mmCIF file of the C-alpha atoms, coordinates in Angstrom:
data_MODEL
# 
_entry.id   MODEL 
# 
loop_
_atom_site.group_PDB 
_atom_site.id 
_atom_site.type_symbol 
_atom_site.label_atom_id 
_atom_site.label_alt_id 
_atom_site.label_comp_id 
_atom_site.label_asym_id 
_atom_site.label_entity_id 
_atom_site.label_seq_id 
_atom_site.pdbx_PDB_ins_code 
_atom_site.Cartn_x 
_atom_site.Cartn_y 
_atom_site.Cartn_z 
_atom_site.occupancy 
_atom_site.B_iso_or_equiv 
_atom_site.pdbx_formal_charge 
_atom_site.auth_seq_id 
_atom_site.auth_comp_id 
_atom_site.auth_asym_id 
_atom_site.auth_atom_id 
_atom_site.pdbx_PDB_model_num 
ATOM 1  C CA . MET A 1 1  ? 16.830 19.415 -31.944 1.00 0.00 ? 1  MET A CA 1 
ATOM 2  C CA . ILE A 1 2  ? 15.080 18.516 -35.195 1.00 0.00 ? 2  ILE A CA 1 
ATOM 3  C CA . ILE A 1 3  ? 17.026 17.627 -38.332 1.00 0.00 ? 3  ILE A CA 1 
ATOM 4  C CA . ILE A 1 4  ? 15.276 18.551 -41.588 1.00 0.00 ? 4  ILE A CA 1 
ATOM 5  C CA . ASN A 1 5  ? 16.974 17.610 -44.856 1.00 0.00 ? 5  ASN A CA 1 
ATOM 6  C CA . GLY A 1 6  ? 20.277 17.264 -43.025 1.00 0.00 ? 6  GLY A CA 1 
ATOM 7  C CA . ARG A 1 7  ? 20.135 20.650 -41.264 1.00 0.00 ? 7  ARG A CA 1 
ATOM 8  C CA . GLU A 1 8  ? 19.347 21.496 -37.653 1.00 0.00 ? 8  GLU A CA 1 
ATOM 9  C CA . GLU A 1 9  ? 16.095 23.443 -37.450 1.00 0.00 ? 9  GLU A CA 1 
ATOM 10 C CA . HIS A 1 10 ? 15.633 25.502 -34.310 1.00 0.00 ? 10 HIS A CA 1 
ATOM 11 C CA . GLY A 1 11 ? 12.131 26.617 -33.429 1.00 0.00 ? 11 GLY A CA 1 
ATOM 12 C CA . ALA A 1 12 ? 10.356 23.870 -35.385 1.00 0.00 ? 12 ALA A CA 1 
ATOM 13 C CA . ALA A 1 13 ? 9.489  21.708 -32.359 1.00 0.00 ? 13 ALA A CA 1 
ATOM 14 C CA . GLY A 1 14 ? 5.784  21.729 -31.591 1.00 0.00 ? 14 GLY A CA 1 
ATOM 15 C CA . ARG A 1 15 ? 4.765  23.028 -35.007 1.00 0.00 ? 15 ARG A CA 1 
ATOM 16 C CA . SER A 1 16 ? 2.580  20.879 -37.189 1.00 0.00 ? 16 SER A CA 1 
ATOM 17 C CA . LEU A 1 17 ? 4.166  19.375 -40.263 1.00 0.00 ? 17 LEU A CA 1 
ATOM 18 C CA . LEU A 1 18 ? 1.573  21.210 -42.377 1.00 0.00 ? 18 LEU A CA 1 
ATOM 19 C CA . SER A 1 19 ? 2.543  24.560 -40.836 1.00 0.00 ? 19 SER A CA 1 
ATOM 20 C CA . TYR A 1 20 ? 6.236  23.903 -41.451 1.00 0.00 ? 20 TYR A CA 1 
ATOM 21 C CA . VAL A 1 21 ? 5.697  22.831 -45.074 1.00 0.00 ? 21 VAL A CA 1 
ATOM 22 C CA . GLU A 1 22 ? 3.529  25.869 -45.839 1.00 0.00 ? 22 GLU A CA 1 
ATOM 23 C CA . THR A 1 23 ? 5.747  28.480 -44.178 1.00 0.00 ? 23 THR A CA 1 
ATOM 24 C CA . GLU A 1 24 ? 8.888  27.111 -45.819 1.00 0.00 ? 24 GLU A CA 1 
ATOM 25 C CA . GLY A 1 25 ? 7.341  27.614 -49.260 1.00 0.00 ? 25 GLY A CA 1 
ATOM 26 C CA . TYR A 1 26 ? 6.786  24.007 -50.272 1.00 0.00 ? 26 TYR A CA 1 
ATOM 27 C CA . ARG A 1 27 ? 3.744  23.218 -52.387 1.00 0.00 ? 27 ARG A CA 1 
ATOM 28 C CA . PHE A 1 28 ? 1.594  20.761 -50.441 1.00 0.00 ? 28 PHE A CA 1 
ATOM 29 C CA . ASP A 1 29 ? 0.618  18.887 -53.617 1.00 0.00 ? 29 ASP A CA 1 
ATOM 30 C CA . ARG A 1 30 ? 4.264  18.419 -54.640 1.00 0.00 ? 30 ARG A CA 1 
ATOM 31 C CA . VAL A 1 31 ? 5.965  17.114 -51.511 1.00 0.00 ? 31 VAL A CA 1 
ATOM 32 C CA . ALA A 1 32 ? 6.549  13.792 -49.830 1.00 0.00 ? 32 ALA A CA 1 
ATOM 33 C CA . VAL A 1 33 ? 7.687  13.720 -46.221 1.00 0.00 ? 33 VAL A CA 1 
ATOM 34 C CA . GLU A 1 34 ? 9.435  11.034 -44.201 1.00 0.00 ? 34 GLU A CA 1 
ATOM 35 C CA . ILE A 1 35 ? 9.864  11.366 -40.438 1.00 0.00 ? 35 ILE A CA 1 
ATOM 36 C CA . ASN A 1 36 ? 12.161 8.957  -38.609 1.00 0.00 ? 36 ASN A CA 1 
ATOM 37 C CA . GLY A 1 37 ? 12.088 6.569  -41.565 1.00 0.00 ? 37 GLY A CA 1 
ATOM 38 C CA . ASP A 1 38 ? 8.298  6.519  -41.979 1.00 0.00 ? 38 ASP A CA 1 
ATOM 39 C CA . ILE A 1 39 ? 6.426  8.209  -44.828 1.00 0.00 ? 39 ILE A CA 1 
ATOM 40 C CA . VAL A 1 40 ? 3.771  10.557 -43.467 1.00 0.00 ? 40 VAL A CA 1 
ATOM 41 C CA . PRO A 1 41 ? 0.432  10.474 -45.339 1.00 0.00 ? 41 PRO A CA 1 
ATOM 42 C CA . LYS A 1 42 ? -0.686 13.928 -46.499 1.00 0.00 ? 42 LYS A CA 1 
ATOM 43 C CA . GLN A 1 43 ? -3.913 13.684 -44.495 1.00 0.00 ? 43 GLN A CA 1 
ATOM 44 C CA . ALA A 1 44 ? -1.788 13.459 -41.302 1.00 0.00 ? 44 ALA A CA 1 
ATOM 45 C CA . TYR A 1 45 ? 0.313  16.608 -41.916 1.00 0.00 ? 45 TYR A CA 1 
ATOM 46 C CA . ALA A 1 46 ? -1.993 18.861 -39.844 1.00 0.00 ? 46 ALA A CA 1 
ATOM 47 C CA . GLU A 1 47 ? -1.989 16.476 -36.874 1.00 0.00 ? 47 GLU A CA 1 
ATOM 48 C CA . ARG A 1 48 ? 1.683  15.450 -36.882 1.00 0.00 ? 48 ARG A CA 1 
ATOM 49 C CA . ALA A 1 49 ? 3.632  17.776 -34.608 1.00 0.00 ? 49 ALA A CA 1 
ATOM 50 C CA . LEU A 1 50 ? 7.371  18.004 -35.083 1.00 0.00 ? 50 LEU A CA 1 
ATOM 51 C CA . ALA A 1 51 ? 9.175  16.843 -31.952 1.00 0.00 ? 51 ALA A CA 1 
ATOM 52 C CA . ASP A 1 52 ? 12.654 17.085 -30.538 1.00 0.00 ? 52 ASP A CA 1 
ATOM 53 C CA . GLY A 1 53 ? 14.762 14.256 -31.971 1.00 0.00 ? 53 GLY A CA 1 
ATOM 54 C CA . ASP A 1 54 ? 12.817 13.942 -35.244 1.00 0.00 ? 54 ASP A CA 1 
ATOM 55 C CA . ARG A 1 55 ? 14.753 13.358 -38.444 1.00 0.00 ? 55 ARG A CA 1 
ATOM 56 C CA . VAL A 1 56 ? 12.742 14.713 -41.349 1.00 0.00 ? 56 VAL A CA 1 
ATOM 57 C CA . GLU A 1 57 ? 13.280 14.399 -45.084 1.00 0.00 ? 57 GLU A CA 1 
ATOM 58 C CA . ILE A 1 58 ? 11.164 16.546 -47.394 1.00 0.00 ? 58 ILE A CA 1 
ATOM 59 C CA . VAL A 1 59 ? 11.234 15.784 -51.100 1.00 0.00 ? 59 VAL A CA 1 
ATOM 60 C CA . HIS A 1 60 ? 9.815  18.490 -53.355 1.00 0.00 ? 60 HIS A CA 1 
ATOM 61 C CA . PHE A 1 61 ? 8.824  17.320 -56.812 1.00 0.00 ? 61 PHE A CA 1 
ATOM 62 C CA . MET A 1 62 ? 9.411  19.725 -59.683 1.00 0.00 ? 62 MET A CA 1 
ATOM 63 C CA . GLY A 1 63 ? 8.205  19.629 -63.251 1.00 0.00 ? 63 GLY A CA 1 
ATOM 64 C CA . GLY A 1 64 ? 10.403 20.186 -66.199 1.00 0.00 ? 64 GLY A CA 1 
ATOM 65 C CA . GLY A 1 65 ? 11.800 18.581 -69.231 1.00 0.00 ? 65 GLY A CA 1 
# 
């Protein structure tokens, strides 16, 4: 089981972080991701596979005023 932003995500195990971010509609240039307490550098998103037991936090930055 993978927890992403406090919710159980079924079917995410084995997918790359980049694939997950893109298919969930996040803009790559406007997110920061932490997995198991560690910030993941953007250049590692394609290589970092989501694994059972991961706790993921995705922060999506939005503009506005």
